[in-house]
N, C-alpha and C positions, 0 to 999 in steps of 0.2 A: 311229408315232403318239405325240404328246406327251400327257402326263398330262391336262392341261386338256381337250384334244380328246376323250380317252376318257371323261372325266367327263361332258362335255356330250353326247356321242354315245350313251352308254349309255341304254337304254330297255327296257321290258318288251315282249317279243314273244310272241304266242300262236299264230302260224301259221307253220309251217316248211315249207321246200322238202323234197322227198323224198330228197335226197342226204344220206347219213350223214356227219357230221363225222369228222375224223380223231381217234381216241381219244388219239393222242400229243399233239395240241394241247391237249386237255382236261386231260391229266395235267400238262402244263407250267403250265396255269392253276391247277390244284390246288396245284402246288409253290409258287406265289406266296403262298399263305396262310401258309406257314412264317415269313414275314417280318412278320406282323401282331403287334402287342403282345399278350403273354400274361402274366397275373398270375404273378409268381414265375418267369417263363420256363417255365411248365408248359404244354406244348401239349396242349390238350384236344380239338381237333377231329379227327374221323374222316370219311372220304369213301368212299361206295360208288358206284362207277361201274356203271350198269346198262344193258346193251344187249340183254338178253333180251326179245323182243317180248311174250311172255306176262306176264312180270313188269311190264313197262311198262304193259300194259293193266290189270293188277290194281292197280297203284299209282294209275293214273288214276282208277279206280273209287273207291279209298280217298280220293282228293282231291276227288271229285265235280266234276272239271273235265276235260271231254272233250279239250280241246286238248292235254293232256299226252300222249295217245296218238300225236299227230302227230310227236313227237320220236323220233329213232332212238337217242338216248342220254339217260339221266337221270343226274344226280349227286344223291345224297342226303347231306346234311351232318348230322352228329351231333356231340353234345358228350358226352364221357366225363369227367364232373366229379369222379371219385373223388379224384384226387391234389390237385386244386384245393380240394375240400371239406376234405380233411385238413389242408391248409396254412392256409386262410383262414376256416374255420368259417362263421359266419353271413354274412360278406361274399362268400362264394364264389358265391352265386346271381347277384349283381350282376356280378361279374367274369366269370362264364361267359357271361352275355348280352352283355356289352361285347365280349369277345374273339371270340365267335361272329360278331357284327356286323362287327368289324374284319376278320376273316379272310374272311368272305363278300364284303365289299366289294372286297378284293384280288382275289378270284376273279372277281367280276363285271367289274371293270375289265380284267383279263387276258383274259377272253373277248371283250370289246369290242375290245381291241387286236388280237386274232386274227380279227376280223370274224365272230365267232360270236354268236348271240343266245340269250337265255333269258328266263324270267320266274320271279321268286322266288315259289314257291307255299308259302304258309304255312298254308293251310286243308287239313287232312287228318285222318283218323282214325289217330292215332299208334299205337294198339295193332295196327291192321291192317297198317300199314307195317312195324312191328317184326316181325310174324309173317311177312310176305312175305319180308323180308330177313334174318331170323334175328338181329335186333339184341337184344343182351342187356338184361335188366332193369337200370335205373340209368343207361342211356345215353339221352339225349334227342335226338329228331329235331328239328333246327333249321329245315330247309327242304328243299324238293325243287326241282330245277332241270332242266327239260327243255331240252336243248341242240340247236340246229340253226342253220340259216341262214334268215333271214326269207324267207317266200314272196314271190315277185314277182307272184302272182296279183292282178289288179286287184280292189280292194275287200276284200282279205284282212286288211288292217290297220285298226285303229281310228284315228280322228283323234288326232293328237298332242295331249296335254294340255299346257297352258302350265304351266311351273314357277312356283311362288310367287316373288314379288319379294323381294329382299334386305331391303327396308324392313319387310316383314312378319315377319321372323325375327330381326332384329338389335336388341339393346337395349344401352344404355350405363350402366354403374355400378349399375343396378338393373333390375328387370323392367319397370317402367313407363316408363322414359325412352327415347324414340325418337331423341333428338338428342344429339350429343356437345357438351357445354358448351364455350363458348369458341371454337367454330369456326363462322364464318358460312357458309363454303362446305361444305355437307353432301354426303355421298355421293349423297344422293337428290335433290339439286337444289332444296331448299327451306330 
C-alpha cells in the first residue's frame, strides 16, 4: 500500500470482528513510531500491549466506551517526559504533545497498511487506566487504541463522514488570505 492510499483509507472503527489480530503485526506497527521526530532525539513514548480480557473490560469501563471491549488487543500509548523536560524545560510540554501525535500517526498508518483497524480513544479516566496497568506517576496516557479487523456485520459501521475540503484549512501568507496572490488558476477552481 502506498502512503497516500494509507492516509486516505485510515478511519476510526468501533466494531470489530471476533478474530484476534496477530500481535506480531501490531509490534511491527509500534516499531514504526521510532522513526517519528522527537525533540532532541529523546524518544518519550511507551506502549503497553494488552490482550488480557479482564483488563480490556476494566479499561473499557474507564473509557466509558463499550466498543473497546470488542477488541481482542488494546495498545495504550504513554509519554514519559522526564528526559525531555530536563532538556527543554517550559517548552517540553509542547514538544511532548507534538511528538506523541507524530508517533501515533505513524502507528495508525502502519495499522492501516496491515489492514488492521482502530479508533483513537482519548476520553478516559487516566488515574483508573494508570492503576489497571501500573503506570508510574509522571507518565501521561496519550491514548488507547482497541485493535482488530472491522466487522462485516451489516449496519455495524457508522456512515463515513466527509473530510473537510482543502480550501477550508489552507491559507496564504496570513490567516485570513484564502487565495494565493498572482495566480489566476487557483487550487480550488475560483
